[in-house]
N, C-alpha and C positions, 0 to 999 in steps of 0.2 A: 504494500500500500504506500502511496505517496501523498503527502499533505503539505502544501505551501513550501515545496522544495525540501521538506524534511522527510526522512525515512520513518514511516510508521509501521510498527509490526504488532502482531498479536502473539502473545505467549502465555502459556500456562503459568500460573503463579508459582514462584520459587521462593521459599522462605529465606534462602541465602542471598537473594538479590535485594539491593537497596533501591526500592521504588520511590519515586517522588510523588507523594499523594497530597502534599500540602495545598496546592492550588485547585484541586479537583472540586468542582461545584456544578452539579447537574440541575440545581434548583429544586431538588426533591430531598428534604432533610434526611429521611430514613435511608435513602440510597447513599448519600454522602457519609452518613454515620456508619453504615455497614462497611464501606470501603476503608474508612480510617480507624474503626475500633473493633470490628467483628470479623472481618475477612480472614485475618491470620488464624484466629482461634478455630473458625469453622473449617478452614483448610487443614489445619493440624489434626483436628478430630475426624477428618474425612466425612464431614457432613455435607460439604459442597466442594466443587472444584472451580476456583476462580480462573478466568482467562482475562488478561489485561491487555489493552491496546496502549502501546507506549511509543513515545517519540525517541527514536535513535538511542544513542548511548546515555542520554540524560535520564532515561527511564521515567520521564514525566507521563503519568497516566492520564489519558484523555477519554477512556471508555473502558467498560468491563461488562462481563456477564458471568453468571455462575450456573453450574449444572449439578444435578444430583439425580439419584435414582428414586423412583417412587411409583405410584399407581393412581389411577383415577377410577371412579365408579363407571362401570359399563353404561349405566343409564345416562351419563353425561354425553355419550357419543350420539351422533345423528343415526337414523335408522340403518343406512347401508353399512357403515363400519361396525355398528353394534352387532349385526348378524355374523360378522367374521370372528367375533370373540366369544368363546364358549364359557368364560369365567365371569364372575360378578365384578371383578376388578381387572383393569387393563394395565400391563406393565408399560411404564413410560420413563423417558428422561425428562426431568423437570427443569425448565428454565426458571430459576428462582428469582434472578435479578438481571436487569440489563439497564445500563445507564451510559450517557455520553455527556462529557463536560460541556458547559455552556459555550466555551471558546471553540469547540469543535462541532457544535450543532449546526444543522442546516446544510451539511455537505454529504449526506447519505451514509454517515458512519454508523448510525443505528441500524440501518438496513443491512449494511455489510456485517456488523456484529451478529445480527440475527441469522444471516446466512451461514456464518462460521459456526454458530451454535448448532444449527441444524446439521451441518457437516460433521461436527463432533458427535452428535447423537447417532448419526448413521454409522460412524466408526464404532461406537459403543454397541450398537445393535448387532455387529458382526461377532461379538463375543458372548452376548447374553440376549435373551428374548426381550425385545423392546418393540412395542407396537407403534408408539407415537411419541412426539414431543408434546408436553403439556405445560401450561402456565396459567397463572391467574393474573388478570389485567385490570387495572383501574379503568373506569368507564371512559375517561378522556383518551385512552390509548387503544380502545377497541378498533377503530378504523385502521390504525397502523398494522395491527395483527391480521385483520381481515384482508387488507390489500396484499399482505405477504402470503396469503393462502391458508391461514389458520381458520379453523371452523369453530364457531362459538357454540357452546353447549346450548341445546334447546330445552333442556330440562335440568332441574336441580339448580346449581349455582351458575348464574349467567356470566360470572366473571371468569369461568373456566373456558380455555381455548385449547384445541389440540390440532396437531399437524401430523398426518399419517406419514411414517417414514417410508412406506412403499411409494407414496406420492412424491416424497422428496427424492428418492433414488431415481425416479423417472425424469426429474428435472435436471439431474446432474450429468 
């Protein structure tokens, strides 16, 4: 990735790397707080795996997402995919958080991070059964996920979205 003449890369969080988190502000307090105060603990406990978008050797973080394993209720799926799953819960890769620093917003970085998260979910699905990527979205983000091909649950919790990994593999 290139950004304003600077090399931008995505890397899995490494506890031994000194990342520059000081100026990260995505305008969402709980996402800022997660990055600065909780990310290291969750990664160490293997609760989630953070991926950081950084600028060159400075390691300034301008975006991130987290992935973990989980499941959603089959009833959250729309009718066609629901028929494919014989169990009451569906194995998923959960996109727990995704955020882009204000200074990097408006350039498609969020969309690229989401694409990379889906690619990582596909990689994970090659080692363990994973039907979809799932997430919970705040209402003001619903259109973003719908435009990316996520399907909103039509029963249960309307904040739940899923993206079939079979669908994702067909687009790669």
